[in-house]
C-alpha positions as a LaTeX table, in Angstrom:
\begin{tabular}{lrrr}
\hline
Residue & $x$ (\AA) & $y$ (\AA) & $z$ (\AA) \\
\hline
Met1 & $-97.40$ & 114.82 & 59.07 \\
Pro2 & $-94.80$ & 114.12 & 56.35 \\
Ile3 & $-94.66$ & 116.43 & 53.37 \\
Pro4 & $-95.45$ & 114.59 & 50.13 \\
Gln5 & $-92.66$ & 114.73 & 47.58 \\
Val6 & $-93.25$ & 115.10 & 43.89 \\
Val7 & $-91.18$ & 112.82 & 41.69 \\
Arg8 & $-90.75$ & 114.20 & 38.19 \\
Ile9 & $-90.09$ & 111.75 & 35.36 \\
Asp10 & $-89.12$ & 112.47 & 31.80 \\
Pro11 & $-91.89$ & 111.04 & 29.57 \\
Arg12 & $-89.26$ & 109.30 & 27.43 \\
Asp13 & $-88.41$ & 107.11 & 30.43 \\
Leu14 & $-91.91$ & 105.62 & 30.62 \\
Asp15 & $-91.49$ & 103.22 & 27.67 \\
Lys16 & $-88.67$ & 100.87 & 28.75 \\
Asn17 & $-88.77$ & 99.01 & 25.41 \\
Lys18 & $-88.00$ & 102.05 & 23.26 \\
Ala19 & $-84.39$ & 103.19 & 22.91 \\
Ile20 & $-83.68$ & 106.88 & 23.43 \\
Gly21 & $-80.20$ & 107.08 & 21.96 \\
Val22 & $-76.76$ & 105.53 & 21.62 \\
Ser23 & $-74.39$ & 104.79 & 24.48 \\
Ile24 & $-70.74$ & 105.82 & 24.55 \\
Pro25 & $-68.33$ & 104.05 & 24.23 \\
Phe26 & $-69.51$ & 102.11 & 21.20 \\
Asn27 & $-69.05$ & 98.58 & 22.51 \\
Gly28 & $-72.40$ & 96.87 & 22.13 \\
Gly29 & $-73.01$ & 93.40 & 20.78 \\
Gly30 & $-74.46$ & 94.80 & 17.56 \\
Val31 & $-73.38$ & 97.99 & 15.91 \\
Phe32 & $-74.24$ & 100.27 & 18.83 \\
Lys33 & $-75.46$ & 99.83 & 22.39 \\
Ser34 & $-78.73$ & 101.66 & 22.90 \\
Thr35 & $-79.74$ & 103.67 & 25.95 \\
Phe36 & $-83.21$ & 103.33 & 27.39 \\
Ser37 & $-83.26$ & 106.12 & 30.00 \\
Thr38 & $-82.69$ & 109.86 & 29.78 \\
Lys39 & $-80.13$ & 109.63 & 32.60 \\
Asp40 & $-77.97$ & 107.22 & 30.57 \\
Gln41 & $-78.39$ & 109.21 & 27.37 \\
Ile42 & $-77.48$ & 112.51 & 29.03 \\
Lys43 & $-74.35$ & 110.86 & 30.43 \\
Ser44 & $-73.39$ & 109.66 & 26.93 \\
Asn45 & $-74.14$ & 113.10 & 25.50 \\
Leu46 & $-71.93$ & 114.71 & 28.14 \\
Ile47 & $-69.02$ & 112.36 & 27.42 \\
Asn48 & $-69.45$ & 113.03 & 23.69 \\
Leu49 & $-69.49$ & 116.80 & 24.24 \\
Leu50 & $-66.42$ & 116.87 & 26.46 \\
Leu51 & $-64.31$ & 114.64 & 24.20 \\
Thr52 & $-65.19$ & 116.40 & 20.94 \\
Tyr53 & $-62.90$ & 118.97 & 19.32 \\
Lys54 & $-64.52$ & 122.18 & 18.12 \\
Gly55 & $-64.74$ & 121.92 & 14.35 \\
Glu56 & $-64.96$ & 118.12 & 14.44 \\
Arg57 & $-68.77$ & 117.92 & 14.12 \\
Val58 & $-69.96$ & 118.42 & 10.56 \\
Leu59 & $-72.52$ & 121.24 & 10.20 \\
Asn60 & $-72.00$ & 122.19 & 13.86 \\
Pro61 & $-68.40$ & 123.44 & 14.12 \\
Gln62 & $-68.88$ & 125.09 & 17.53 \\
Phe63 & $-69.97$ & 121.82 & 19.18 \\
Gly64 & $-67.49$ & 120.39 & 21.67 \\
Ala65 & $-65.54$ & 121.40 & 24.74 \\
Asp66 & $-62.15$ & 121.21 & 23.03 \\
Leu67 & $-60.62$ & 119.49 & 26.07 \\
Pro68 & $-58.35$ & 117.20 & 24.01 \\
Arg69 & $-56.56$ & 120.33 & 22.71 \\
Leu70 & $-55.33$ & 120.93 & 26.25 \\
Leu71 & $-53.64$ & 117.53 & 26.33 \\
Phe72 & $-50.13$ & 118.89 & 25.83 \\
Glu73 & $-50.51$ & 122.11 & 27.80 \\
Pro74 & $-48.42$ & 122.50 & 30.97 \\
Ile75 & $-50.16$ & 121.37 & 34.14 \\
Asn76 & $-50.62$ & 124.68 & 35.95 \\
Asn77 & $-53.43$ & 126.76 & 37.44 \\
Glu78 & $-54.12$ & 128.49 & 34.11 \\
Thr79 & $-54.67$ & 125.19 & 32.30 \\
Leu80 & $-56.88$ & 123.86 & 35.11 \\
Leu81 & $-58.98$ & 127.02 & 34.96 \\
Lys82 & $-59.29$ & 126.69 & 31.16 \\
Ile83 & $-60.55$ & 123.13 & 31.58 \\
Glu84 & $-63.18$ & 124.18 & 34.10 \\
Asn85 & $-64.33$ & 127.16 & 32.03 \\
Gln86 & $-64.59$ & 125.11 & 28.84 \\
Ile87 & $-66.66$ & 122.46 & 30.60 \\
Val88 & $-69.06$ & 124.99 & 32.15 \\
Thr89 & $-69.45$ & 126.96 & 28.91 \\
Ser90 & $-70.01$ & 123.98 & 26.62 \\
Val91 & $-72.42$ & 122.20 & 28.98 \\
Ser92 & $-74.54$ & 125.32 & 29.51 \\
Thr93 & $-74.77$ & 125.74 & 25.73 \\
Tyr94 & $-75.34$ & 122.15 & 24.57 \\
Ile95 & $-76.79$ & 120.22 & 27.52 \\
Pro96 & $-79.19$ & 122.58 & 29.30 \\
Glu97 & $-80.98$ & 119.59 & 30.89 \\
Ile98 & $-78.28$ & 119.38 & 33.57 \\
Thr99 & $-76.72$ & 121.61 & 36.20 \\
Ile100 & $-73.07$ & 121.12 & 37.03 \\
Thr101 & $-72.81$ & 120.97 & 40.81 \\
Asn102 & $-69.05$ & 120.47 & 41.06 \\
Ile103 & $-65.96$ & 120.01 & 38.91 \\
Glu104 & $-63.07$ & 118.29 & 40.65 \\
Ile105 & $-59.79$ & 118.66 & 38.74 \\
Thr106 & $-56.94$ & 116.57 & 40.12 \\
Pro107 & $-53.53$ & 117.05 & 38.52 \\
Asp108 & $-50.97$ & 114.26 & 38.88 \\
Thr109 & $-47.67$ & 115.84 & 37.83 \\
Asp110 & $-45.71$ & 112.65 & 38.54 \\
Lys111 & $-47.74$ & 110.79 & 35.90 \\
Asn112 & $-48.17$ & 113.94 & 33.78 \\
Thr113 & $-51.95$ & 113.62 & 33.68 \\
Ile114 & $-55.11$ & 115.32 & 34.86 \\
Tyr115 & $-58.27$ & 113.67 & 36.18 \\
Val116 & $-61.52$ & 115.58 & 35.80 \\
Asn117 & $-64.62$ & 114.55 & 37.75 \\
Val118 & $-67.77$ & 116.35 & 36.61 \\
Ile119 & $-70.63$ & 116.01 & 39.08 \\
Tyr120 & $-73.99$ & 117.09 & 37.70 \\
Gln121 & $-77.69$ & 117.00 & 38.46 \\
Leu122 & $-80.54$ & 116.36 & 36.04 \\
Lys123 & $-82.85$ & 119.36 & 36.26 \\
Leu124 & $-86.08$ & 117.44 & 35.75 \\
Ser125 & $-85.65$ & 114.58 & 38.20 \\
Gly126 & $-82.97$ & 115.96 & 40.52 \\
Thr127 & $-80.89$ & 112.80 & 40.03 \\
Thr128 & $-77.15$ & 113.29 & 40.58 \\
Asp129 & $-74.48$ & 111.54 & 38.50 \\
Asn130 & $-70.87$ & 112.05 & 37.49 \\
Ile131 & $-68.29$ & 111.26 & 34.85 \\
Ile132 & $-64.53$ & 111.01 & 35.20 \\
Ile133 & $-62.19$ & 111.95 & 32.38 \\
Asp134 & $-58.61$ & 110.72 & 32.49 \\
Phe135 & $-56.50$ & 113.04 & 30.34 \\
Ser136 & $-53.75$ & 110.43 & 29.99 \\
Thr137 & $-56.01$ & 108.32 & 27.77 \\
Leu138 & $-57.11$ & 111.13 & 25.41 \\
Gln139 & $-54.88$ & 110.39 & 22.45 \\
\hline
\end{tabular}
């Protein structure tokens, strides 16, 4: 006999006509493009967190992963470890709704850039998603 599986849903996802937040990047037809699911909003929140400098957010100066500050650091093991540590620390502090399952950091010294793939899982639903940050475009 198969074991029944429990599917957990965030209550905010039940009303498909009510926006939860704002999507990043800001490229909607109006002023902002709205998100209508917690999965999409968490992804936007994660992008916002990782691309924000500490001290940039008014009234919350510790918010951010400070990854853009590493833009001109040499591409070596120390810098790659800093990137990973800053991602893990900032996500555990500001987005406790997710668990990072893997961080893939791929340096490309010929192009002088770093690609960061953050793979994460939503704690409530177990859904897995990822974002990719291209350090060459952070200017």
